[in-house]
PDB file of the backbone (N, CA, C, O) and the ligand in Angstrom, with CONECT records:
HET     ZN  A 101       1
ATOM      1  N   MET A   1      26.665  46.867 -37.982  1.00  0.00           N
ATOM      2  CA  MET A   1      26.329  46.968 -39.409  1.00  0.00           C
ATOM      3  C   MET A   1      26.042  45.588 -39.985  1.00  0.00           C
ATOM      4  O   MET A   1      26.702  44.601 -39.660  1.00  0.00           O
ATOM      5  N   ALA A   2      25.064  45.555 -40.826  1.00  0.00           N
ATOM      6  CA  ALA A   2      24.709  44.292 -41.458  1.00  0.00           C
ATOM      7  C   ALA A   2      24.153  44.566 -42.850  1.00  0.00           C
ATOM      8  O   ALA A   2      23.619  45.640 -43.127  1.00  0.00           O
ATOM      9  N   LEU A   3      24.288  43.586 -43.699  1.00  0.00           N
ATOM     10  CA  LEU A   3      23.723  43.715 -45.035  1.00  0.00           C
ATOM     11  C   LEU A   3      22.265  43.255 -44.973  1.00  0.00           C
ATOM     12  O   LEU A   3      21.974  42.064 -44.860  1.00  0.00           O
ATOM     13  N   LEU A   4      21.371  44.220 -45.049  1.00  0.00           N
ATOM     14  CA  LEU A   4      19.953  43.927 -44.891  1.00  0.00           C
ATOM     15  C   LEU A   4      19.218  44.139 -46.203  1.00  0.00           C
ATOM     16  O   LEU A   4      19.592  44.969 -47.031  1.00  0.00           O
ATOM     17  N   LYS A   5      18.168  43.363 -46.359  1.00  0.00           N
ATOM     18  CA  LYS A   5      17.375  43.485 -47.580  1.00  0.00           C
ATOM     19  C   LYS A   5      16.145  44.330 -47.320  1.00  0.00           C
ATOM     20  O   LYS A   5      15.485  44.190 -46.291  1.00  0.00           O
ATOM     21  N   TYR A   6      15.846  45.197 -48.252  1.00  0.00           N
ATOM     22  CA  TYR A   6      14.669  46.047 -48.157  1.00  0.00           C
ATOM     23  C   TYR A   6      13.869  45.952 -49.446  1.00  0.00           C
ATOM     24  O   TYR A   6      14.394  45.627 -50.511  1.00  0.00           O
ATOM     25  N   ILE A   7      12.562  46.253 -49.310  1.00  0.00           N
ATOM     26  CA  ILE A   7      11.731  46.346 -50.513  1.00  0.00           C
ATOM     27  C   ILE A   7      11.050  47.702 -50.523  1.00  0.00           C
ATOM     28  O   ILE A   7      10.556  48.173 -49.499  1.00  0.00           O
ATOM     29  N   CYS A   8      11.032  48.319 -51.688  1.00  0.00           N
ATOM     30  CA  CYS A   8      10.375  49.600 -51.853  1.00  0.00           C
ATOM     31  C   CYS A   8       8.890  49.376 -52.118  1.00  0.00           C
ATOM     32  O   CYS A   8       8.517  48.648 -53.038  1.00  0.00           O
ATOM     33  N   GLU A   9       8.053  50.005 -51.308  1.00  0.00           N
ATOM     34  CA  GLU A   9       6.612  49.818 -51.467  1.00  0.00           C
ATOM     35  C   GLU A   9       6.099  50.509 -52.718  1.00  0.00           C
ATOM     36  O   GLU A   9       5.040  50.155 -53.237  1.00  0.00           O
ATOM     37  N   ASP A  10       6.829  51.473 -53.195  1.00  0.00           N
ATOM     38  CA  ASP A  10       6.364  52.251 -54.340  1.00  0.00           C
ATOM     39  C   ASP A  10       6.658  51.560 -55.662  1.00  0.00           C
ATOM     40  O   ASP A  10       5.778  51.435 -56.514  1.00  0.00           O
ATOM     41  N   CYS A  11       7.906  51.107 -55.831  1.00  0.00           N
ATOM     42  CA  CYS A  11       8.265  50.517 -57.120  1.00  0.00           C
ATOM     43  C   CYS A  11       8.605  49.036 -57.002  1.00  0.00           C
ATOM     44  O   CYS A  11       8.989  48.399 -57.983  1.00  0.00           O
ATOM     45  N   LYS A  12       8.460  48.487 -55.784  1.00  0.00           N
ATOM     46  CA  LYS A  12       8.682  47.060 -55.522  1.00  0.00           C
ATOM     47  C   LYS A  12      10.112  46.615 -55.795  1.00  0.00           C
ATOM     48  O   LYS A  12      10.382  45.429 -55.987  1.00  0.00           O
ATOM     49  N   HIS A  13      11.009  47.570 -55.810  1.00  0.00           N
ATOM     50  CA  HIS A  13      12.413  47.245 -56.017  1.00  0.00           C
ATOM     51  C   HIS A  13      12.992  46.649 -54.734  1.00  0.00           C
ATOM     52  O   HIS A  13      12.813  47.197 -53.646  1.00  0.00           O
ATOM     53  N   VAL A  14      13.679  45.535 -54.873  1.00  0.00           N
ATOM     54  CA  VAL A  14      14.316  44.901 -53.729  1.00  0.00           C
ATOM     55  C   VAL A  14      15.806  45.188 -53.792  1.00  0.00           C
ATOM     56  O   VAL A  14      16.441  45.004 -54.831  1.00  0.00           O
ATOM     57  N   TYR A  15      16.362  45.643 -52.667  1.00  0.00           N
ATOM     58  CA  TYR A  15      17.764  46.027 -52.672  1.00  0.00           C
ATOM     59  C   TYR A  15      18.395  45.709 -51.331  1.00  0.00           C
ATOM     60  O   TYR A  15      17.709  45.503 -50.330  1.00  0.00           O
ATOM     61  N   GLU A  16      19.715  45.675 -51.334  1.00  0.00           N
ATOM     62  CA  GLU A  16      20.446  45.400 -50.110  1.00  0.00           C
ATOM     63  C   GLU A  16      21.209  46.641 -49.693  1.00  0.00           C
ATOM     64  O   GLU A  16      21.761  47.367 -50.519  1.00  0.00           O
ATOM     65  N   GLU A  17      21.224  46.863 -48.386  1.00  0.00           N
ATOM     66  CA  GLU A  17      21.949  48.016 -47.869  1.00  0.00           C
ATOM     67  C   GLU A  17      22.780  47.580 -46.679  1.00  0.00           C
ATOM     68  O   GLU A  17      22.334  46.795 -45.843  1.00  0.00           O
ATOM     69  N   LEU A  18      23.983  48.096 -46.617  1.00  0.00           N
ATOM     70  CA  LEU A  18      24.823  47.870 -45.453  1.00  0.00           C
ATOM     71  C   LEU A  18      24.453  48.933 -44.422  1.00  0.00           C
ATOM     72  O   LEU A  18      24.887  50.081 -44.511  1.00  0.00           O
ATOM     73  N   THR A  19      23.652  48.533 -43.453  1.00  0.00           N
ATOM     74  CA  THR A  19      23.091  49.509 -42.537  1.00  0.00           C
ATOM     75  C   THR A  19      22.797  48.852 -41.198  1.00  0.00           C
ATOM     76  O   THR A  19      23.170  47.703 -40.962  1.00  0.00           O
ATOM     77  N   THR A  20      22.126  49.594 -40.326  1.00  0.00           N
ATOM     78  CA  THR A  20      21.709  49.040 -39.049  1.00  0.00           C
ATOM     79  C   THR A  20      20.200  48.826 -39.078  1.00  0.00           C
ATOM     80  O   THR A  20      19.485  49.532 -39.789  1.00  0.00           O
ATOM     81  N   PRO A  21      19.711  47.849 -38.302  1.00  0.00           N
ATOM     82  CA  PRO A  21      18.296  47.460 -38.403  1.00  0.00           C
ATOM     83  C   PRO A  21      17.311  48.563 -38.061  1.00  0.00           C
ATOM     84  O   PRO A  21      16.147  48.484 -38.454  1.00  0.00           O
ATOM     85  N   ASP A  22      17.744  49.594 -37.338  1.00  0.00           N
ATOM     86  CA  ASP A  22      16.809  50.652 -36.955  1.00  0.00           C
ATOM     87  C   ASP A  22      16.718  51.756 -37.997  1.00  0.00           C
ATOM     88  O   ASP A  22      15.985  52.729 -37.820  1.00  0.00           O
ATOM     89  N   LYS A  23      17.465  51.602 -39.081  1.00  0.00           N
ATOM     90  CA  LYS A  23      17.422  52.613 -40.123  1.00  0.00           C
ATOM     91  C   LYS A  23      16.678  52.107 -41.345  1.00  0.00           C
ATOM     92  O   LYS A  23      16.643  50.909 -41.628  1.00  0.00           O
ATOM     93  N   LYS A  24      16.085  53.052 -42.058  1.00  0.00           N
ATOM     94  CA  LYS A  24      15.372  52.711 -43.277  1.00  0.00           C
ATOM     95  C   LYS A  24      15.980  53.464 -44.436  1.00  0.00           C
ATOM     96  O   LYS A  24      15.657  54.631 -44.662  1.00  0.00           O
ATOM     97  N   PRO A  25      16.850  52.814 -45.166  1.00  0.00           N
ATOM     98  CA  PRO A  25      17.485  53.489 -46.306  1.00  0.00           C
ATOM     99  C   PRO A  25      16.492  53.727 -47.434  1.00  0.00           C
ATOM    100  O   PRO A  25      15.638  52.884 -47.712  1.00  0.00           O
ATOM    101  N   ALA A  26      16.609  54.853 -48.065  1.00  0.00           N
ATOM    102  CA  ALA A  26      15.712  55.195 -49.166  1.00  0.00           C
ATOM    103  C   ALA A  26      15.978  54.297 -50.367  1.00  0.00           C
ATOM    104  O   ALA A  26      17.082  53.784 -50.553  1.00  0.00           O
ATOM    105  N   CYS A  27      14.962  54.126 -51.157  1.00  0.00           N
ATOM    106  CA  CYS A  27      15.076  53.305 -52.356  1.00  0.00           C
ATOM    107  C   CYS A  27      16.095  53.903 -53.326  1.00  0.00           C
ATOM    108  O   CYS A  27      15.996  55.077 -53.681  1.00  0.00           O
ATOM    109  N   PRO A  28      17.069  53.107 -53.755  1.00  0.00           N
ATOM    110  CA  PRO A  28      18.086  53.624 -54.676  1.00  0.00           C
ATOM    111  C   PRO A  28      17.550  53.840 -56.086  1.00  0.00           C
ATOM    112  O   PRO A  28      18.183  54.494 -56.914  1.00  0.00           O
ATOM    113  N   LYS A  29      16.382  53.282 -56.339  1.00  0.00           N
ATOM    114  CA  LYS A  29      15.838  53.364 -57.695  1.00  0.00           C
ATOM    115  C   LYS A  29      14.947  54.595 -57.878  1.00  0.00           C
ATOM    116  O   LYS A  29      15.076  55.326 -58.860  1.00  0.00           O
ATOM    117  N   CYS A  30      14.039  54.814 -56.916  1.00  0.00           N
ATOM    118  CA  CYS A  30      13.102  55.927 -57.072  1.00  0.00           C
ATOM    119  C   CYS A  30      13.215  56.935 -55.929  1.00  0.00           C
ATOM    120  O   CYS A  30      12.465  57.910 -55.879  1.00  0.00           O
ATOM    121  N   ALA A  31      14.162  56.695 -55.003  1.00  0.00           N
ATOM    122  CA  ALA A  31      14.444  57.624 -53.906  1.00  0.00           C
ATOM    123  C   ALA A  31      13.309  57.737 -52.894  1.00  0.00           C
ATOM    124  O   ALA A  31      13.312  58.636 -52.053  1.00  0.00           O
ATOM    125  N   SER A  32      12.348  56.838 -52.973  1.00  0.00           N
ATOM    126  CA  SER A  32      11.250  56.856 -52.011  1.00  0.00           C
ATOM    127  C   SER A  32      11.733  56.332 -50.653  1.00  0.00           C
ATOM    128  O   SER A  32      12.597  55.458 -50.584  1.00  0.00           O
ATOM    129  N   ASP A  33      11.161  56.880 -49.581  1.00  0.00           N
ATOM    130  CA  ASP A  33      11.482  56.325 -48.267  1.00  0.00           C
ATOM    131  C   ASP A  33      10.344  55.430 -47.766  1.00  0.00           C
ATOM    132  O   ASP A  33      10.298  55.056 -46.594  1.00  0.00           O
ATOM    133  N   ASN A  34       9.452  55.104 -48.658  1.00  0.00           N
ATOM    134  CA  ASN A  34       8.360  54.184 -48.344  1.00  0.00           C
ATOM    135  C   ASN A  34       8.847  52.751 -48.534  1.00  0.00           C
ATOM    136  O   ASN A  34       8.408  52.032 -49.431  1.00  0.00           O
ATOM    137  N   THR A  35       9.781  52.361 -47.647  1.00  0.00           N
ATOM    138  CA  THR A  35      10.427  51.063 -47.777  1.00  0.00           C
ATOM    139  C   THR A  35      10.251  50.271 -46.494  1.00  0.00           C
ATOM    140  O   THR A  35       9.960  50.834 -45.438  1.00  0.00           O
ATOM    141  N   LYS A  36      10.427  48.979 -46.592  1.00  0.00           N
ATOM    142  CA  LYS A  36      10.398  48.165 -45.384  1.00  0.00           C
ATOM    143  C   LYS A  36      11.332  46.982 -45.538  1.00  0.00           C
ATOM    144  O   LYS A  36      11.771  46.648 -46.638  1.00  0.00           O
ATOM    145  N   ARG A  37      11.623  46.358 -44.407  1.00  0.00           N
ATOM    146  CA  ARG A  37      12.511  45.208 -44.417  1.00  0.00           C
ATOM    147  C   ARG A  37      11.897  44.092 -45.244  1.00  0.00           C
ATOM    148  O   ARG A  37      10.693  43.839 -45.191  1.00  0.00           O
ATOM    149  N   TYR A  38      12.742  43.444 -45.997  1.00  0.00           N
ATOM    150  CA  TYR A  38      12.312  42.345 -46.841  1.00  0.00           C
ATOM    151  C   TYR A  38      12.769  41.050 -46.193  1.00  0.00           C
ATOM    152  O   TYR A  38      13.961  40.748 -46.144  1.00  0.00           O
ATOM    153  N   TYR A  39      11.801  40.292 -45.698  1.00  0.00           N
ATOM    154  CA  TYR A  39      12.147  39.074 -44.981  1.00  0.00           C
ATOM    155  C   TYR A  39      12.054  37.878 -45.909  1.00  0.00           C
ATOM    156  O   TYR A  39      11.118  37.738 -46.697  1.00  0.00           O
ATOM    157  N   GLN A  40      13.042  37.033 -45.790  1.00  0.00           N
ATOM    158  CA  GLN A  40      13.022  35.798 -46.551  1.00  0.00           C
ATOM    159  C   GLN A  40      12.934  34.632 -45.580  1.00  0.00           C
ATOM    160  O   GLN A  40      13.917  34.261 -44.939  1.00  0.00           O
ATOM    161  N   GLY A  41      11.771  34.076 -45.487  1.00  0.00           N
ATOM    162  CA  GLY A  41      11.600  32.918 -44.625  1.00  0.00           C
ATOM    163  C   GLY A  41      11.492  31.655 -45.444  1.00  0.00           C
ATOM    164  O   GLY A  41      11.586  31.673 -46.671  1.00  0.00           O
ATOM    165  N   LYS A  42      11.292  30.565 -44.745  1.00  0.00           N
ATOM    166  CA  LYS A  42      11.169  29.285 -45.422  1.00  0.00           C
ATOM    167  C   LYS A  42       9.938  29.293 -46.327  1.00  0.00           C
ATOM    168  O   LYS A  42       9.889  28.618 -47.355  1.00  0.00           O
ATOM    169  N   CYS A  43       8.963  30.069 -45.915  1.00  0.00           N
ATOM    170  CA  CYS A  43       7.712  30.163 -46.652  1.00  0.00           C
ATOM    171  C   CYS A  43       7.970  30.647 -48.077  1.00  0.00           C
ATOM    172  O   CYS A  43       7.329  30.200 -49.028  1.00  0.00           O
ATOM    173  N   TYR A  44       8.910  31.558 -48.200  1.00  0.00           N
ATOM    174  CA  TYR A  44       9.223  32.140 -49.499  1.00  0.00           C
ATOM    175  C   TYR A  44       9.821  31.100 -50.436  1.00  0.00           C
ATOM    176  O   TYR A  44       9.508  31.054 -51.626  1.00  0.00           O
ATOM    177  N   PHE A  45      10.681  30.276 -49.874  1.00  0.00           N
ATOM    178  CA  PHE A  45      11.355  29.288 -50.705  1.00  0.00           C
ATOM    179  C   PHE A  45      10.564  27.994 -50.820  1.00  0.00           C
ATOM    180  O   PHE A  45      10.583  27.318 -51.848  1.00  0.00           O
ATOM    181  N   GLY A  46       9.869  27.669 -49.736  1.00  0.00           N
ATOM    182  CA  GLY A  46       9.250  26.349 -49.673  1.00  0.00           C
ATOM    183  C   GLY A  46       7.809  26.322 -50.133  1.00  0.00           C
ATOM    184  O   GLY A  46       7.174  25.268 -50.094  1.00  0.00           O
ATOM    185  N   GLY A  47       7.276  27.453 -50.569  1.00  0.00           N
ATOM    186  CA  GLY A  47       5.903  27.476 -51.034  1.00  0.00           C
ATOM    187  C   GLY A  47       4.945  27.925 -49.960  1.00  0.00           C
ATOM    188  O   GLY A  47       5.300  28.035 -48.787  1.00  0.00           O
ATOM    189  N   ARG A  48       3.727  28.183 -50.381  1.00  0.00           N
ATOM    190  CA  ARG A  48       2.732  28.739 -49.477  1.00  0.00           C
ATOM    191  C   ARG A  48       1.891  27.644 -48.822  1.00  0.00           C
ATOM    192  O   ARG A  48       1.852  26.499 -49.271  1.00  0.00           O
ATOM    193  N   GLY A  49       1.220  28.045 -47.743  1.00  0.00           N
ATOM    194  CA  GLY A  49       0.251  27.142 -47.145  1.00  0.00           C
ATOM    195  C   GLY A  49       0.725  26.502 -45.857  1.00  0.00           C
ATOM    196  O   GLY A  49      -0.092  26.176 -44.996  1.00  0.00           O
ATOM    197  N   LYS A  50       2.031  26.315 -45.704  1.00  0.00           N
ATOM    198  CA  LYS A  50       2.506  25.649 -44.502  1.00  0.00           C
ATOM    199  C   LYS A  50       2.497  26.619 -43.316  1.00  0.00           C
ATOM    200  O   LYS A  50       1.966  26.309 -42.249  1.00  0.00           O
ATOM    201  N   GLY A  51       3.085  27.777 -43.518  1.00  0.00           N
ATOM    202  CA  GLY A  51       3.002  28.819 -42.502  1.00  0.00           C
ATOM    203  C   GLY A  51       3.808  28.539 -41.253  1.00  0.00           C
ATOM    204  O   GLY A  51       3.686  29.268 -40.268  1.00  0.00           O
ATOM    205  N   ASP A  52       4.626  27.505 -41.265  1.00  0.00           N
ATOM    206  CA  ASP A  52       5.328  27.135 -40.032  1.00  0.00           C
ATOM    207  C   ASP A  52       6.486  28.064 -39.713  1.00  0.00           C
ATOM    208  O   ASP A  52       6.902  28.153 -38.558  1.00  0.00           O
ATOM    209  N   SER A  53       7.014  28.756 -40.712  1.00  0.00           N
ATOM    210  CA  SER A  53       8.136  29.628 -40.440  1.00  0.00           C
ATOM    211  C   SER A  53       7.883  31.051 -40.936  1.00  0.00           C
ATOM    212  O   SER A  53       8.795  31.877 -40.984  1.00  0.00           O
ATOM    213  N   CYS A  54       6.647  31.318 -41.298  1.00  0.00           N
ATOM    214  CA  CYS A  54       6.309  32.666 -41.743  1.00  0.00           C
ATOM    215  C   CYS A  54       6.414  33.618 -40.561  1.00  0.00           C
ATOM    216  O   CYS A  54       5.982  33.302 -39.452  1.00  0.00           O
ATOM    217  N   SER A  55       6.988  34.777 -40.810  1.00  0.00           N
ATOM    218  CA  SER A  55       7.166  35.726 -39.716  1.00  0.00           C
ATOM    219  C   SER A  55       5.939  36.602 -39.520  1.00  0.00           C
ATOM    220  O   SER A  55       6.041  37.675 -38.926  1.00  0.00           O
ATOM    221  N   GLY A  56       4.800  36.175 -39.998  1.00  0.00           N
ATOM    222  CA  GLY A  56       3.546  36.853 -39.734  1.00  0.00           C
ATOM    223  C   GLY A  56       3.436  38.198 -40.408  1.00  0.00           C
ATOM    224  O   GLY A  56       3.722  38.323 -41.599  1.00  0.00           O
ATOM    225  N   GLY A  57       3.026  39.203 -39.667  1.00  0.00           N
ATOM    226  CA  GLY A  57       2.777  40.514 -40.233  1.00  0.00           C
ATOM    227  C   GLY A  57       4.004  41.164 -40.811  1.00  0.00           C
ATOM    228  O   GLY A  57       3.895  42.075 -41.632  1.00  0.00           O
ATOM    229  N   ASN A  58       5.177  40.712 -40.398  1.00  0.00           N
ATOM    230  CA  ASN A  58       6.397  41.314 -40.899  1.00  0.00           C
ATOM    231  C   ASN A  58       6.871  40.655 -42.181  1.00  0.00           C
ATOM    232  O   ASN A  58       7.854  41.086 -42.785  1.00  0.00           O
ATOM    233  N   CYS A  59       6.178  39.621 -42.590  1.00  0.00           N
ATOM    234  CA  CYS A  59       6.632  38.874 -43.758  1.00  0.00           C
ATOM    235  C   CYS A  59       6.204  39.602 -45.019  1.00  0.00           C
ATOM    236  O   CYS A  59       5.021  39.624 -45.360  1.00  0.00           O
ATOM    237  N   ALA A  60       7.149  40.186 -45.699  1.00  0.00           N
ATOM    238  CA  ALA A  60       6.842  40.971 -46.886  1.00  0.00           C
ATOM    239  C   ALA A  60       6.799  40.116 -48.132  1.00  0.00           C
ATOM    240  O   ALA A  60       6.315  40.554 -49.176  1.00  0.00           O
ATOM    241  N   CYS A  61       7.305  38.893 -48.027  1.00  0.00           N
ATOM    242  CA  CYS A  61       7.522  38.113 -49.237  1.00  0.00           C
ATOM    243  C   CYS A  61       6.432  37.090 -49.472  1.00  0.00           C
ATOM    244  O   CYS A  61       6.425  36.461 -50.530  1.00  0.00           O
ATOM    245  N   CYS A  62       5.524  36.893 -48.559  1.00  0.00           N
ATOM    246  CA  CYS A  62       4.477  35.892 -48.773  1.00  0.00           C
ATOM    247  C   CYS A  62       3.152  36.391 -48.205  1.00  0.00           C
ATOM    248  O   CYS A  62       2.592  35.790 -47.288  1.00  0.00           O
ATOM    249  N   LYS A  63       2.667  37.477 -48.750  1.00  0.00           N
ATOM    250  CA  LYS A  63       1.414  38.047 -48.272  1.00  0.00           C
ATOM    251  C   LYS A  63       0.249  37.087 -48.475  1.00  0.00           C
ATOM    252  O   LYS A  63      -0.774  37.183 -47.798  1.00  0.00           O
ATOM    253  N   GLY A  64       0.414  36.169 -49.406  1.00  0.00           N
ATOM    254  CA  GLY A  64      -0.659  35.231 -49.651  1.00  0.00           C
ATOM    255  C   GLY A  64      -0.631  34.042 -48.709  1.00  0.00           C
ATOM    256  O   GLY A  64      -1.512  33.183 -48.762  1.00  0.00           O
ATOM    257  N   CYS A  65       0.379  33.987 -47.843  1.00  0.00           N
ATOM    258  CA  CYS A  65       0.514  32.864 -46.926  1.00  0.00           C
ATOM    259  C   CYS A  65      -0.627  32.897 -45.913  1.00  0.00           C
ATOM    260  O   CYS A  65      -0.914  33.939 -45.323  1.00  0.00           O
ATOM    261  N   SER A  66      -1.268  31.761 -45.720  1.00  0.00           N
ATOM    262  CA  SER A  66      -2.412  31.703 -44.817  1.00  0.00           C
ATOM    263  C   SER A  66      -1.980  31.615 -43.369  1.00  0.00           C
ATOM    264  O   SER A  66      -2.804  31.745 -42.464  1.00  0.00           O
ATOM    265  N   GLY A  67      -0.681  31.392 -43.140  1.00  0.00           N
ATOM    266  CA  GLY A  67      -0.222  31.295 -41.775  1.00  0.00           C
ATOM    267  C   GLY A  67      -0.155  32.663 -41.158  1.00  0.00           C
ATOM    268  O   GLY A  67       0.215  32.797 -39.992  1.00  0.00           O
TER     269      GLY A  67
HETATM  270 ZN    ZN A 101      11.469  52.516 -55.201  1.00  0.00          ZN2+
END
């Protein structure tokens, strides 16, 4: 079990769930299951353009990152 962050694709609500990585908890706000893991990399905190620590296609937090 781990406290994982998820983002709801429908209402963009970000929430934390105590769950396992293979599970996708439904959004507590709108009950949608259209959710995905919310990754926080250095790119999110350090600004865009560097791309050195962006997790690529799985990076939900910096879609504008050119890396
Ligand atoms: Zn939602």
